[in-house]
DRENVOVO-30751 format. One record per residue (C-alpha): residue in three letters; residue number from 1; z, x, y. Coordinates in steps of 0.001 Angstrom, whole numbers, plus 500000, padded with zeros to 6 digits. Last residue first. Example, Ala and Ser with C-alpha at 12.3 -4.5 7.8 and 13.67 -1.06 7.14 Angstrom:
REM residues 2
<"Ser",2,<507140,513670,498940>> <"Ala",1,<507800,512300,495500>> 
***
This chain:
REM residues 380
<"Ile",380,<216542,583716,835290>> <"Lys",379,<214310,585337,832682>> <"His",378,<216705,585295,829763>> <"Glu",377,<217968,581710,829864>> <"Trp",376,<214643,580460,831176>> <"Asp",375,<212531,581524,828209>> <"Leu",374,<209332,579734,829209>> <"Glu",373,<207343,578078,826421>> <"Asp",372,<208638,574577,827152>> <"Tyr",371,<207594,574903,830771>> <"Asp",370,<203900,574963,829897>> <"Val",369,<202529,575552,833372>> <"Ser",368,<199421,574104,835001>> <"Asp",367,<199782,575087,838629>> <"Glu",366,<202003,572920,840787>> <"Asp",365,<200338,571461,843884>> <"Asn",364,<200783,567927,842652>> <"Asp",363,<199676,565242,845087>> <"Glu",362,<201591,562082,844251>> <"Asp",361,<200476,558929,842504>> <"Pro",360,<202610,555899,843357>> <"Leu",359,<205796,555662,841300>> <"Ser",358,<206339,553370,838327>> <"Tyr",357,<209769,551793,837754>> <"Asp",356,<208595,548192,838019>> <"Phe",355,<211685,545974,838408>> <"Asp",354,<211909,543008,836016>> <"Asp",353,<215629,542367,836653>> <"Glu",352,<217694,539940,834600>> <"Ile",351,<214939,539343,832042>> <"Asp",350,<214346,543078,831647>> <"Ala",349,<218073,543617,831087>> <"Leu",348,<218099,540928,828392>> <"Lys",347,<215392,542820,826515>> <"Ile",346,<217174,546121,827178>> <"Asp",345,<220331,544997,825359>> <"Met",344,<222911,547431,826706>> <"Pro",343,<224671,549916,824466>> <"Lys",342,<228400,549207,823912>> <"Tyr",341,<230884,550527,826406>> <"Val",340,<234282,551586,825125>> <"Ile",339,<236905,551014,827818>> <"Thr",338,<239676,553595,827487>> <"Glu",337,<238984,555210,830866>> <"Met",336,<239723,551957,832661>> <"Asn",335,<243330,552066,831476>> <"His",334,<244781,548593,831105>> <"Phe",333,<247971,548574,833131>> <"Glu",332,<251114,549158,831116>> <"Gln",331,<252952,545872,831031>> <"Asn",330,<256103,544820,832844>> <"Asn",329,<254717,545203,836367>> <"Leu",328,<251665,543024,835942>> <"Glu",327,<253677,540534,833878>> <"Lys",326,<256302,540135,836616>> <"Trp",325,<253678,539770,839339>> <"Leu",324,<251829,537124,837336>> <"Leu",323,<255063,535250,836640>> <"Asp",322,<256105,535310,840313>> <"Lys",321,<252662,534104,841401>> <"Leu",320,<252787,531281,838852>> <"Ala",319,<256323,530237,839877>> <"Val",318,<255190,530026,843499>> <"Ile",317,<252171,527926,842503>> <"Gly",316,<254120,525601,840162>> <"Lys",315,<253177,522451,842095>> <"His",314,<251149,523334,845160>> <"Thr",313,<250168,519624,845525>> <"Val",312,<246416,520308,845404>> <"Ala",311,<246553,523623,843493>> <"Ser",310,<248507,521947,840719>> <"Ile",309,<250298,524007,838095>> <"Phe",308,<251804,523653,834616>> <"Leu",307,<253033,526818,832912>> <"Tyr",306,<252114,529138,830057>> <"Pro",305,<253256,532430,828519>> <"Ile",304,<251275,533298,825357>> <"Asp",303,<251683,532092,821745>> <"Ile",302,<249485,528999,822000>> <"Leu",301,<249768,526023,819660>> <"Leu",300,<250451,523444,822372>> <"Glu",299,<251055,519943,820980>> <"Lys",298,<254751,519773,821930>> <"Glu",297,<253983,521038,825434>> <"Ile",296,<251337,518327,825893>> <"Ala",295,<253848,515589,825027>> <"Glu",294,<256437,517051,827391>> <"Glu",293,<253887,517150,830196>> <"Leu",292,<252872,513550,829455>> <"Glu",291,<256490,512395,829672>> <"Glu",290,<257120,514257,832934>> <"Asp",289,<254127,512707,834706>> <"Leu",288,<250641,514139,834710>> <"Leu",287,<247704,513963,837138>> <"Asp",286,<249458,516465,839423>> <"Ser",285,<248940,518809,836467>> <"Lys",284,<245459,519640,837758>> <"Ser",283,<245743,523074,836138>> <"Ile",282,<247372,524154,832872>> <"Ala",281,<247890,527872,833471>> <"Leu",280,<247717,530141,830427>> <"Ile",279,<248674,533813,830667>> <"Arg",278,<247024,536766,828913>> <"Gln",277,<247788,540503,828691>> <"Lys",276,<244709,542500,827736>> <"Asp",275,<244242,543869,824218>> <"Leu",274,<242025,540931,823230>> <"Leu",273,<239492,542142,825821>> <"Glu",272,<238817,545075,823508>> <"Pro",271,<236724,542771,821293>> <"Asn",270,<233970,542754,823959>> <"Tyr",269,<231442,539915,824337>> <"Lys",268,<232360,538193,821095>> <"Thr",267,<236057,538461,821945>> <"Leu",266,<235532,536996,825415>> <"Glu",265,<233628,534043,823944>> <"Asn",264,<236365,533487,821338>> <"Leu",263,<239108,533458,823992>> <"Leu",262,<237283,530781,825954>> <"Ile",261,<236673,528671,822846>> <"Glu",260,<240308,529083,821727>> <"Tyr",259,<241599,527949,825132>> <"Glu",258,<239347,524905,825057>> <"Lys",257,<240526,524028,821535>> <"Asn",256,<244224,524279,822399>> <"Ile",255,<243790,522168,825534>> <"Asn",254,<242045,519352,823646>> <"Asp",253,<240426,516503,825582>> <"Ala",252,<240992,518249,828920>> <"Asp",251,<242820,516175,831566>> <"Ala",250,<245410,518927,832164>> <"Pro",249,<242710,521368,833180>> <"Val",248,<242549,524735,831362>> <"Leu",247,<242856,527925,833407>> <"Phe",246,<243238,531239,831597>> <"Leu",245,<244759,534049,833675>> <"Leu",244,<243632,537429,832354>> <"Leu",243,<245562,540603,833239>> <"Tyr",242,<244377,544141,834050>> <"Asn",241,<240888,543114,835109>> <"Arg",240,<238001,545589,834742>> <"Glu",239,<236557,544066,831562>> <"Ile",238,<236565,540640,833251>> <"His",237,<233736,541753,835548>> <"Arg",236,<231327,542173,832623>> <"Leu",235,<231710,538478,831744>> <"Phe",234,<229645,537788,834864>> <"Arg",233,<226040,537830,833654>> <"Leu",232,<226899,536633,830170>> <"Gly",231,<228841,533669,831545>> <"Leu",230,<226167,532156,833780>> <"Gly",229,<225069,529468,831324>> <"Lys",228,<224133,530576,827833>> <"Gly",227,<223443,534270,827205>> <"Glu",226,<224934,534822,823760>> <"Ser",225,<228422,535659,825082>> <"Ala",224,<228243,532434,827115>> <"Gly",223,<227843,530381,823918>> <"Glu",222,<230600,527928,824803>> <"Ile",221,<230821,527788,828583>> <"Ile",220,<232301,530227,831102>> <"Gly",219,<232687,529330,834769>> <"Pro",218,<231998,531910,837457>> <"Ile",217,<234765,534565,837762>> <"Asp",216,<237437,534226,840468>> <"Ala",215,<239133,537592,840913>> <"Met",214,<242779,538089,841956>> <"Val",213,<244064,541202,843701>> <"Phe",212,<247812,541903,843957>> <"Ser",211,<250464,541723,846664>> <"Tyr",210,<254014,542662,847565>> <"Ser",209,<255389,541632,850946>> <"Asp",208,<258911,540839,849693>> <"Arg",207,<257699,537836,847680>> <"Val",206,<254083,537720,846536>> <"Asn",205,<250853,537823,848536>> <"Val",204,<247596,537230,846646>> <"Ile",203,<244593,539181,847947>> <"Gly",202,<241368,537366,847014>> <"Leu",201,<238150,538373,845297>> <"Ser",200,<235170,536137,844564>> <"Pro",199,<232701,536458,841699>> <"Glu",198,<229258,534860,842176>> <"Leu",197,<227707,531491,841435>> <"Thr",196,<230846,529378,841837>> <"Thr",195,<229944,525690,841971>> <"Phe",194,<228927,525999,838327>> <"Pro",193,<229914,522423,837446>> <"Tyr",192,<230250,519676,840093>> <"Asn",191,<233014,518462,842386>> <"Ala",190,<232744,521141,845049>> <"Ile",189,<234551,524295,846183>> <"Lys",188,<232799,527376,847582>> <"Pro",187,<235162,530329,847761>> <"Lys",186,<237329,530812,850857>> <"Ala",185,<239650,533739,850160>> <"Ala",184,<242924,533768,852129>> <"Ser",183,<244972,533786,848941>> <"Val",182,<247085,531524,846704>> <"Val",181,<245427,528262,847757>> <"Ser",180,<241779,529431,847927>> <"Leu",179,<242151,531166,844560>> <"Leu",178,<243526,527982,842981>> <"Thr",177,<240650,525893,844333>> <"Ser",176,<238125,528403,843050>> <"Lys",175,<239636,528335,839553>> <"Gly",174,<240013,524543,839333>> <"Ala",173,<238719,523989,835789>> <"Asn",172,<235413,522685,837182>> <"Pro",171,<233357,525080,835040>> <"Phe",170,<235328,526383,832039>> <"Gly",169,<238003,528988,832526>> <"Val",168,<238963,532597,833126>> <"Leu",167,<240558,533848,836336>> <"Gly",166,<240935,537641,836445>> <"Val",165,<244124,539312,837653>> <"Asp",164,<244528,542925,838811>> <"Ala",163,<240992,543303,840120>> <"Leu",162,<238229,545906,840035>> <"Leu",161,<234760,544375,839908>> <"Lys",160,<232295,545528,837265>> <"Leu",159,<229028,546688,838820>> <"Gln",158,<226035,547507,836631>> <"Leu",157,<223570,550238,837545>> <"Ile",156,<220544,550609,835273>> <"Ile",155,<218758,553932,835083>> <"Lys",154,<215225,555209,834671>> <"Arg",153,<215307,558973,834521>> <"Glu",152,<213641,562015,835972>> <"Glu",151,<214391,565720,835781>> <"Tyr",150,<212451,568199,837890>> <"Pro",149,<210592,571214,836568>> <"Glu",148,<211989,574745,836782>> <"Gly",147,<210344,576884,839430>> <"Pro",146,<207429,579139,838594>> <"Gln",145,<208319,582704,837745>> <"Ala",144,<206549,585706,839207>> <"Tyr",143,<203512,587820,838349>> <"Lys",142,<201670,590813,839713>> <"Pro",141,<204225,593392,838688>> <"Ala",140,<203750,596671,840634>> <"Gln",139,<206185,599260,839326>> <"Asn",138,<205679,598502,835659>> <"Thr",137,<206781,601593,833731>> <"Ala",136,<209908,602292,835764>> <"Thr",135,<210517,598575,836074>> <"Lys",134,<209676,595830,838542>> <"Phe",133,<210333,592287,837315>> <"His",132,<212903,591117,839837>> <"Asn",131,<210715,591917,842866>> <"Asn",130,<208046,589634,841386>> <"Gly",129,<209926,586600,842683>> <"Lys",128,<212311,584577,840562>> <"Gly",127,<211696,580871,840019>> <"Gly",126,<213985,578273,841589>> <"Arg",125,<216268,576274,839350>> <"Gly",124,<215417,572605,838797>> <"Gly",123,<217706,569947,840259>> <"Lys",122,<220310,568340,838012>> <"Leu",121,<220160,564625,837363>> <"Leu",120,<223272,562409,837255>> <"Val",119,<225718,564828,838820>> <"Ile",118,<228892,562757,839097>> <"Glu",117,<231042,562637,842234>> <"Gln",116,<234334,560744,842574>> <"Glu",115,<234823,559903,846250>> <"His",114,<236832,556768,845337>> <"His",113,<237524,556558,841614>> <"Gln",112,<236099,554975,838452>> <"Val",111,<232371,555706,838383>> <"Asp",110,<231263,555301,834735>> <"Thr",109,<228705,557355,832845>> <"Ile",108,<225645,557274,830602>> <"Phe",107,<225838,554243,828280>> <"Glu",106,<222643,553855,826232>> <"Gly",105,<220351,550941,827130>> <"Thr",104,<217406,552834,825614>> <"Asp",103,<214844,552912,828420>> <"Gly",102,<216907,552176,831541>> <"Asp",101,<219795,554417,830497>> <"Phe",100,<223102,552850,831551>> <"Ile",99,<225382,553427,834539>> <"Val",98,<228685,551636,835147>> <"Thr",97,<229941,550917,838665>> <"Gly",96,<233681,550281,839033>> <"Val",95,<234093,551954,842416>> <"Pro",94,<231163,550851,844531>> <"Val",93,<228106,553128,844659>> <"Glu",92,<226884,555788,847089>> <"Ile",91,<223838,557586,845711>> <"Ile",90,<223743,561166,846972>> <"Arg",89,<220363,562871,847119>> <"Asp",88,<220582,566660,847157>> <"Glu",87,<218463,568626,849623>> <"Gly",86,<216040,571161,848159>> <"Asp",85,<216923,574814,848615>> <"Lys",84,<214596,576669,851000>> <"Gly",83,<212762,579620,849481>> <"His",82,<214324,583067,849601>> <"Cys",81,<212631,585746,851701>> <"Leu",80,<212443,589032,849814>> <"Arg",79,<210095,590491,852427>> <"Gly",78,<207380,588154,851170>> <"Ser",77,<207779,584483,850308>> <"Gly",76,<209723,582155,848038>> <"Ser",75,<208598,578577,847464>> <"Gly",74,<210693,575684,848699>> <"Gly",73,<212849,573542,846403>> <"His",72,<211868,569906,845923>> <"Glu",71,<213836,567166,847676>> <"Ala",70,<215616,564455,845697>> <"Leu",69,<213930,561141,844947>> <"Ile",68,<215660,557759,844631>> <"His",67,<213094,555031,843952>> <"Arg",66,<214657,551542,844027>> <"Glu",65,<215475,551500,847714>> <"Tyr",64,<215462,547822,848711>> <"Lys",63,<218201,546651,846336>> <"Leu",62,<220226,549823,846708>> <"His",61,<222286,548609,849691>> <"Leu",60,<223026,545366,847814>> <"Leu",59,<224931,547157,845054>> <"Thr",58,<228157,545280,845859>> <"Trp",57,<231703,546048,847069>> <"Tyr",56,<231066,549152,849150>> <"Asn",55,<233871,550688,851204>> <"His",54,<235503,551907,847988>> <"Asn",53,<232863,554625,847652>> <"Gly",52,<232190,556370,844349>> <"Arg",51,<229551,559105,844480>> <"Leu",50,<226544,559492,842187>> <"Ile",49,<224540,562700,842580>> <"Ile",48,<220805,563310,842119>> <"Ser",47,<220124,567035,842469>> <"Gly",46,<217913,568937,844905>> <"Gly",45,<215602,571660,843660>> <"Lys",44,<216690,575290,843980>> <"Gly",43,<214680,577572,846243>> <"Gly",42,<212096,580059,845034>> <"Asp",41,<212881,583748,844897>> <"Gly",40,<211365,586345,847196>> <"Gly",39,<208430,588678,846531>> <"Asp",38,<209107,592246,847628>> <"Pro",37,<207008,594306,845219>> <"Gly",36,<206410,597993,846059>> <"Gly",35,<206117,599661,849425>> <"Phe",34,<203692,602274,848178>> <"Pro",33,<201746,603272,851288>> <"Ile",32,<204721,603111,853675>> <"Tyr",31,<203396,604763,856845>> <"Lys",30,<202288,601402,858204>> <"Glu",29,<203700,598482,856302>> <"Arg",28,<202559,596358,853352>> <"Arg",27,<205327,595347,850958>> <"Phe",26,<203916,593534,847995>> <"His",25,<204065,589806,847245>> <"Val",24,<204127,587526,844218>> <"Ser",23,<206593,584808,845293>> <"Gly",22,<208836,582731,843065>> <"Arg",21,<208035,579051,842742>> <"Gly",20,<210396,576410,844119>> <"Gly",19,<212582,574433,841746>> <"Lys",18,<211782,570802,841084>> <"Gly",17,<213759,568094,842821>> <"Ser",16,<215682,565371,840975>> <"Arg",15,<214189,562013,840108>> <"Ala",14,<215820,558596,839951>> <"Tyr",13,<214134,555267,839185>> <"Ile",12,<216336,552272,839890>> <"Lys",11,<217498,549069,838215>> <"Ile",10,<220187,546891,839800>> <"Tyr",9,<223037,544619,838753>> <"Asp",8,<226070,543510,840786>> <"Val",7,<224321,542187,843886>> <"Phe",6,<226423,539862,846050>> <"Asn",5,<224437,539184,849206>> <"Ser",4,<223513,535749,847918>> <"Glu",3,<220444,533667,848698>> <"Ser",2,<218544,534784,845578>> <"Met",1,<221637,534233,843449>> 
***
């Protein structure tokens, strides 16, 4: 993965801006001996905002900017001058990005639509100047509010690709070959396991100029849900697929057993994957004659639609595309909003990315203030 531009997992440190302090100032002008307080309010701190962008397909652009800091609000000044508001920081992410807490692994939010904006960390409110605290009995207040402190958080961004059909199978089941035949995608194809090291997307054209998106997921092995092989890293992408196409090669020792192993790994990872529509394609069927196909059909103990295909000879490819299109239109698409995200295992997250969240020391010009003792709801 070090040579790949596909980045689907990243850790960052995010910090909003603190609010600017209010000003303690008194009007001083000739012929106006008692001008009174005219301290301005501090500016609002910038917020950290997530925005969905369908022009991005990986998190690569965040790989070299792990510290996202919003601008602090400016301090108020005399003559009721308001401090400058801090600029918000907008983090553009691909649609399908899920955000978890970097300390606890707790699910935070999910970016599901283009241009959807989510305020991740709110900027601190600016403090009020002494002009707000003048009363009939206190006409010259010599105090003002400090700005609200910033919010900070360690977060984990995890991308789950959006596709209509997801290919599920063991290594060397023929997933990449099938994707290269039914679409213009050119995934790496070779005669050894784990040729595919990153998901690939392809647009599959169907009759009458219709099309759907197919995703090639790296091979799954038994124990993938526990971290074996590459499965755990890429099983997350299957959650976003509307329909799952299982590929089992015709020369497998036991087609029923291989299908059950694949289904079991998906269930262990997320039981909700059982709710998705499933189709079985028996690949490499060019190795079979009619008698062997009939024998395999008699032994199949699978209650989902299935068919024999060969990406090399194009056997059954048209029928497969028609079946996929029919199933996609017959079923109600899996609603992304119904996905229930379980907390992330932080130990595994640290293995996947050992990013150091710490920031270099910064000069802090803020006076010592116990923010917990301030009654912000009444004073601002």
